[in-house]
Legacy VTK file of the C-alpha trace (Angstrom):
# vtk DataFile Version 3.0
C-alpha trace
ASCII
DATASET POLYDATA
POINTS 443 float
0.000 0.000 0.000
1.308 3.453 -0.887
2.063 5.560 2.155
0.563 8.910 3.005
3.958 9.743 4.486
6.645 11.058 2.174
9.975 9.269 2.235
11.847 10.274 5.367
15.516 10.125 6.286
14.796 8.471 9.637
11.866 6.645 11.214
11.748 6.548 15.005
9.615 3.783 16.524
8.388 4.691 20.008
7.410 8.013 21.535
8.890 7.854 25.015
11.578 10.226 26.240
14.285 8.484 24.200
12.293 8.492 20.969
11.159 12.102 21.312
14.676 13.285 22.147
16.081 11.420 19.156
13.515 13.029 16.864
14.211 16.470 18.300
17.978 16.234 17.846
17.598 14.937 14.280
15.058 17.537 13.224
17.200 20.345 14.582
20.103 18.982 12.546
18.010 19.328 9.399
17.202 15.633 9.079
13.696 14.640 7.971
12.296 12.381 10.685
8.954 10.709 11.370
8.152 9.222 14.772
5.454 6.573 15.179
3.925 5.774 18.583
1.487 2.872 18.858
-0.384 4.347 21.845
-2.889 7.157 21.472
-0.514 9.478 23.332
3.257 9.741 23.365
5.280 9.474 26.551
5.662 5.806 27.444
6.662 5.403 31.093
6.896 9.192 31.404
3.167 9.753 30.888
1.152 11.391 33.647
-2.487 10.670 34.493
-4.441 13.736 35.597
-7.332 13.376 38.042
-9.163 16.381 39.516
-5.998 18.425 39.850
-3.736 15.516 40.873
-0.897 14.513 38.535
-0.117 10.792 38.827
3.203 9.782 37.328
3.631 6.080 36.678
5.285 5.654 40.055
7.774 7.957 41.758
9.977 9.799 39.258
12.987 12.015 39.952
15.632 13.721 37.840
19.237 13.206 38.905
20.639 16.694 38.376
23.888 16.875 36.445
23.302 13.586 34.639
22.797 13.071 30.916
19.040 13.656 31.142
19.357 17.185 32.503
22.181 17.866 30.024
20.022 16.808 27.073
17.012 18.779 28.290
19.230 21.838 28.577
20.751 21.305 25.119
17.273 21.003 23.614
16.029 24.037 25.588
13.228 22.046 27.224
11.637 24.148 29.982
10.480 22.620 33.260
10.133 23.713 36.855
10.039 22.069 40.253
12.074 21.671 43.407
14.304 19.290 45.297
13.197 17.695 48.580
14.768 19.265 51.646
13.723 16.790 54.331
14.779 13.145 54.167
14.008 10.579 56.849
14.896 6.987 57.672
12.423 4.434 59.016
13.855 1.757 61.284
11.890 -0.579 63.547
8.900 1.758 63.468
10.877 4.867 64.438
11.534 7.800 62.112
14.930 9.514 62.169
16.495 12.360 60.174
18.323 10.760 57.258
22.019 11.745 57.006
21.829 13.219 53.500
23.928 16.289 54.382
26.811 17.004 56.743
24.418 18.833 59.054
21.950 15.932 59.147
24.807 13.492 59.680
25.819 15.403 62.789
22.340 15.807 64.253
20.660 12.483 63.501
20.250 9.944 66.290
19.994 7.168 63.723
23.743 6.581 64.025
26.261 6.393 66.855
29.373 8.555 66.899
31.442 5.689 65.495
28.826 5.086 62.809
28.924 8.749 61.825
32.697 8.677 61.525
32.637 5.663 59.209
29.818 7.079 57.093
31.504 10.478 56.858
34.739 8.887 55.638
32.822 6.753 53.131
30.900 9.727 51.732
34.163 11.644 51.372
35.724 8.785 49.399
32.851 8.157 46.954
33.369 11.242 44.732
36.981 10.171 44.078
36.056 6.695 42.867
36.221 5.601 39.239
32.878 3.803 38.826
34.007 1.499 36.010
36.558 -0.140 38.321
33.629 -1.564 40.307
31.658 -2.812 37.311
32.145 -6.500 38.141
31.467 -6.195 41.867
27.906 -6.285 43.193
26.520 -3.490 45.347
26.138 -5.884 48.265
29.707 -7.147 47.974
31.091 -3.626 47.716
29.153 -2.342 50.733
30.227 -5.330 52.818
33.819 -4.613 51.803
33.777 -0.860 52.464
31.357 -0.506 55.395
32.100 -2.573 58.487
29.471 -1.147 60.825
26.047 -2.787 60.458
23.972 0.345 61.031
25.911 2.283 58.412
25.586 -0.560 55.927
21.821 -0.687 56.529
21.584 3.053 55.940
23.492 2.997 52.658
21.701 -0.158 51.533
18.434 1.783 51.721
20.008 4.462 49.534
21.215 1.801 47.103
17.712 0.368 46.747
16.432 3.821 45.863
19.278 4.768 43.517
19.135 1.503 41.554
15.361 0.865 41.884
16.198 -2.722 42.794
16.237 -5.084 45.760
18.662 -7.402 43.962
21.780 -5.752 45.356
23.638 -9.066 45.261
23.327 -8.856 41.469
23.335 -5.145 40.576
26.727 -3.769 39.597
28.295 -1.417 42.141
29.234 0.791 39.184
25.594 1.811 38.794
25.254 2.776 42.442
28.480 4.784 42.451
27.419 6.669 39.312
24.144 7.578 41.005
25.779 8.440 44.336
28.296 10.757 42.703
25.421 12.701 41.152
23.506 12.774 44.450
26.498 14.064 46.381
26.732 17.035 44.009
23.045 17.933 43.799
19.805 16.448 45.193
17.178 14.872 42.966
14.562 17.112 41.365
10.764 16.680 41.325
8.947 18.212 38.346
5.884 20.442 38.558
2.920 18.934 36.724
4.506 15.495 36.478
6.774 14.076 33.799
4.100 14.669 31.180
5.520 18.202 31.176
8.776 16.866 29.715
6.887 14.724 27.213
4.763 17.619 25.976
7.702 19.997 25.695
9.855 17.443 23.858
7.065 16.745 21.381
6.507 20.454 20.821
10.225 21.058 20.314
10.521 18.159 17.862
7.518 19.273 15.821
8.625 22.897 15.771
11.979 21.730 14.405
10.208 19.867 11.595
9.748 16.345 12.939
6.494 14.548 12.271
5.086 12.838 15.382
2.301 10.336 14.696
0.553 8.735 17.687
-1.935 5.878 17.476
0.046 4.352 14.605
1.745 1.007 15.155
4.846 -0.042 13.262
4.507 -3.776 12.629
7.840 -4.515 10.996
11.195 -3.098 10.025
11.875 -3.961 6.381
15.419 -4.802 5.339
17.250 -6.502 2.503
20.902 -7.340 1.936
21.617 -6.276 5.519
20.278 -2.745 4.928
17.144 -0.999 6.178
14.546 -0.306 3.487
11.699 1.089 5.591
8.900 0.107 7.953
5.451 -1.405 7.513
2.579 0.030 9.527
-0.302 -2.032 10.883
-2.607 -0.715 8.124
-0.215 -2.054 5.504
1.392 1.245 4.557
5.084 1.170 3.714
7.244 4.100 4.787
10.565 4.135 2.943
13.683 5.128 4.848
17.318 4.122 5.126
17.493 4.484 8.910
15.243 3.264 11.725
15.671 4.000 15.426
13.795 1.605 17.717
12.985 3.389 20.988
11.268 0.376 22.541
11.904 -2.341 25.082
13.950 -5.433 24.098
10.911 -7.589 23.339
9.201 -5.084 21.063
12.488 -4.393 19.285
12.946 -8.102 18.617
9.397 -8.579 17.327
9.798 -5.699 14.858
12.521 -7.521 12.933
11.916 -10.844 11.189
8.960 -11.615 13.483
11.264 -11.993 16.457
13.685 -14.320 14.687
16.595 -11.953 14.132
19.438 -13.729 16.004
20.947 -10.717 17.760
17.679 -9.065 18.797
16.174 -12.412 19.829
19.209 -13.040 22.031
18.756 -9.662 23.726
15.077 -10.344 24.315
15.827 -13.728 25.860
18.683 -12.638 28.113
17.809 -9.144 29.364
15.855 -8.846 32.613
14.028 -5.578 33.339
14.023 -3.719 36.650
10.521 -3.907 38.114
8.954 -2.253 41.150
5.582 -2.267 42.888
4.047 1.213 43.188
1.203 2.561 45.282
0.320 6.199 44.640
-2.399 7.831 46.746
-4.246 11.129 46.308
-5.343 12.738 49.577
-8.181 15.225 49.996
-6.274 17.029 52.751
-2.815 16.608 54.217
-2.680 14.241 57.200
-1.600 15.698 60.568
1.941 14.349 60.164
3.820 14.400 56.862
7.314 13.437 55.739
8.684 14.475 52.352
10.941 11.482 51.704
11.387 8.278 53.713
13.923 5.499 53.118
13.137 2.209 54.848
16.058 0.465 56.545
14.106 -2.724 57.259
12.529 -3.481 53.877
13.278 -2.358 50.304
10.605 0.352 50.429
10.597 4.061 49.682
8.146 6.934 50.072
8.083 10.345 48.401
5.364 12.839 49.321
6.133 14.709 46.120
3.240 17.165 46.348
4.995 18.689 49.375
7.805 19.602 46.982
6.423 19.916 43.434
3.119 21.209 42.083
1.277 17.965 41.371
-1.820 18.307 43.592
-4.379 20.939 44.615
-3.165 23.351 47.285
-5.248 21.727 50.025
-4.545 18.143 48.947
-1.599 15.791 48.686
-0.158 13.110 46.418
2.194 10.536 47.877
4.196 7.900 46.000
5.425 4.646 47.526
7.664 1.997 46.000
8.653 -1.530 46.880
11.816 -2.602 45.113
11.779 -6.151 43.798
14.257 -8.958 43.207
13.638 -11.068 40.074
15.094 -14.134 41.811
12.711 -13.850 44.788
9.129 -13.384 43.521
6.652 -11.711 45.861
2.862 -11.646 46.116
1.443 -8.416 44.608
-1.332 -8.284 47.209
1.236 -8.498 49.996
3.308 -5.837 48.249
0.323 -3.482 48.337
-0.214 -4.206 52.044
3.476 -3.545 52.703
3.176 -0.157 51.020
0.033 0.648 53.002
1.990 -0.225 56.155
4.713 2.192 55.073
2.099 4.928 54.736
0.680 4.047 58.163
4.119 4.349 59.733
5.101 7.619 58.082
1.875 9.490 57.242
-0.639 8.506 59.974
-4.172 9.580 59.141
-3.767 9.136 55.390
-6.555 6.535 55.149
-9.162 9.086 56.243
-8.107 11.443 53.435
-7.697 8.984 50.542
-9.766 9.862 47.449
-7.940 7.858 44.774
-5.191 5.294 44.580
-3.232 3.775 41.727
-1.501 0.467 42.435
0.925 -0.798 39.810
2.004 -4.264 40.955
4.771 -4.756 38.391
5.852 -1.614 36.604
9.089 -1.503 34.653
11.460 1.069 36.126
14.293 0.308 33.697
14.622 -1.912 30.672
17.644 -3.815 31.948
19.012 -4.951 35.292
22.679 -3.933 35.115
24.579 -6.717 36.843
28.101 -7.340 38.034
28.168 -10.662 36.192
27.208 -8.816 33.016
30.082 -6.360 33.336
28.215 -3.308 34.608
27.199 -0.496 32.273
29.495 -1.749 29.507
27.437 -4.931 29.528
24.441 -3.120 28.048
23.953 -3.463 24.288
25.323 -0.783 22.008
22.986 1.272 19.809
23.839 -0.353 16.468
21.878 -3.527 15.705
24.334 -6.168 14.613
23.860 -7.403 11.066
21.594 -4.624 9.732
23.034 -1.321 8.550
20.879 1.673 9.444
19.053 0.028 12.368
19.558 1.468 15.849
18.362 1.091 19.436
17.848 3.776 22.074
16.483 3.580 25.594
17.458 3.123 29.216
18.871 -0.333 28.408
21.235 0.892 25.694
24.799 2.196 25.877
27.305 2.586 28.671
26.349 6.052 29.912
24.040 6.722 32.830
21.091 4.958 34.390
17.301 5.293 34.117
16.379 8.480 32.134
20.059 9.418 31.954
20.663 6.289 29.866
17.573 6.928 27.728
18.556 10.442 26.770
22.278 9.707 26.506
21.610 6.948 23.976
19.168 9.194 22.104
21.773 11.938 21.816
24.492 9.512 20.730
22.420 7.906 17.982
20.921 11.166 16.736
24.293 12.862 16.456
25.805 9.853 14.701
22.900 9.651 12.249
22.919 13.381 11.572
26.588 13.222 10.566
26.068 10.144 8.403
23.060 11.611 6.599
24.805 14.958 6.093
27.687 13.161 4.378
25.282 11.194 2.181
23.369 14.320 1.162
26.536 16.258 0.361
27.970 13.509 -1.845
27.279 13.766 -5.552
28.749 11.222 -7.978
30.921 12.819 -10.667
29.189 13.438 -13.997
30.327 11.264 -16.890
31.574 12.920 -20.110
30.078 11.716 -23.389
32.571 10.708 -26.054
LINES 1 444
443 0 1 2 3 4 5 6 7 8 9 10 11 12 13 14 15 16 17 18 19 20 21 22 23 24 25 26 27 28 29 30 31 32 33 34 35 36 37 38 39 40 41 42 43 44 45 46 47 48 49 50 51 52 53 54 55 56 57 58 59 60 61 62 63 64 65 66 67 68 69 70 71 72 73 74 75 76 77 78 79 80 81 82 83 84 85 86 87 88 89 90 91 92 93 94 95 96 97 98 99 100 101 102 103 104 105 106 107 108 109 110 111 112 113 114 115 116 117 118 119 120 121 122 123 124 125 126 127 128 129 130 131 132 133 134 135 136 137 138 139 140 141 142 143 144 145 146 147 148 149 150 151 152 153 154 155 156 157 158 159 160 161 162 163 164 165 166 167 168 169 170 171 172 173 174 175 176 177 178 179 180 181 182 183 184 185 186 187 188 189 190 191 192 193 194 195 196 197 198 199 200 201 202 203 204 205 206 207 208 209 210 211 212 213 214 215 216 217 218 219 220 221 222 223 224 225 226 227 228 229 230 231 232 233 234 235 236 237 238 239 240 241 242 243 244 245 246 247 248 249 250 251 252 253 254 255 256 257 258 259 260 261 262 263 264 265 266 267 268 269 270 271 272 273 274 275 276 277 278 279 280 281 282 283 284 285 286 287 288 289 290 291 292 293 294 295 296 297 298 299 300 301 302 303 304 305 306 307 308 309 310 311 312 313 314 315 316 317 318 319 320 321 322 323 324 325 326 327 328 329 330 331 332 333 334 335 336 337 338 339 340 341 342 343 344 345 346 347 348 349 350 351 352 353 354 355 356 357 358 359 360 361 362 363 364 365 366 367 368 369 370 371 372 373 374 375 376 377 378 379 380 381 382 383 384 385 386 387 388 389 390 391 392 393 394 395 396 397 398 399 400 401 402 403 404 405 406 407 408 409 410 411 412 413 414 415 416 417 418 419 420 421 422 423 424 425 426 427 428 429 430 431 432 433 434 435 436 437 438 439 440 441 442
């Protein structure tokens, strides 16, 4: 079937943060680009559900300031506002303590003894000087056991590690990932976005379209077409063929595999079979009024749980109301019961925000939401163990997302891979467009 879309230099499949950023970079470089998103709205995991003035992200989201994500947003001139949390707490055996996130809090908290504080202070001083890649093949758990001898300190930093990696599988996760995240945290705190992450999605789409990109939602790409190891185009669900020499797949490993040779492409099939995602259980609750006691951020020292009362920091709820996010980090080797996970998160709310049940007006429970496309493990070689952006065996076919490339974690990886691929493609296409074969002279 003939396509309603003119031939385009690049097709991007997937309209999450990585896909939109790729399209924006390419369009600003003068490349013709068309992005297809199968859902009715772009955004992927960064979408925000709005309910009577409450902005529900798909679980707790935070920007790590100074990472690749904030760099890309700045380069693309994407506006957003918000704030960083100022008050962090630790929950241990039912008691809430100030969390030692700053030198002042380290001195004043009664969570730790004097000896504990000395060890933690020395550890925090050493972390910025580390070279993360040297720890790529050591697990977080192994590294913490090696560097922190005092149990209470190790419990405290373990809670931070759960939050920074979004995982309870610290015996598997590479210490490199945690150190990368910690080095960012020690420079600047995380940032919560006003209006939810949909703000970033909307601004990225607007920027891409203003630069000349075509963004088509509600249009599923069924297959990437290739011949002689080169991309020819894509086929849409309605049968239309869109011709292009370059395709960027901004999807998860399974969808990427199914787009090529019906899931039988050897390299992509191998990735789909071997990559494990990072999953969490999320309970987000909208409150009519704030409960008598509130805590902005709570890290649990007893279970892999986390709470962020983000509406106390960012504008995501009506002035008189509140929106609180809770997470339970999961371990793929130790399955849990989703119903028990929800009860555990309710218990966390009971312990830290008493009175919340009387004010609840809406809840969203996501029993198994993907926080990242790939669990970065020590056995896999850390961040260098993630796949590169070029699909092996097919020229012109690329991958972007939070499971691609060796830079960053979570949205940092998504936007870093998007920038890398877009800049590489822009250079390649510019060379192709500038080349003209020499004219032949008739004899």
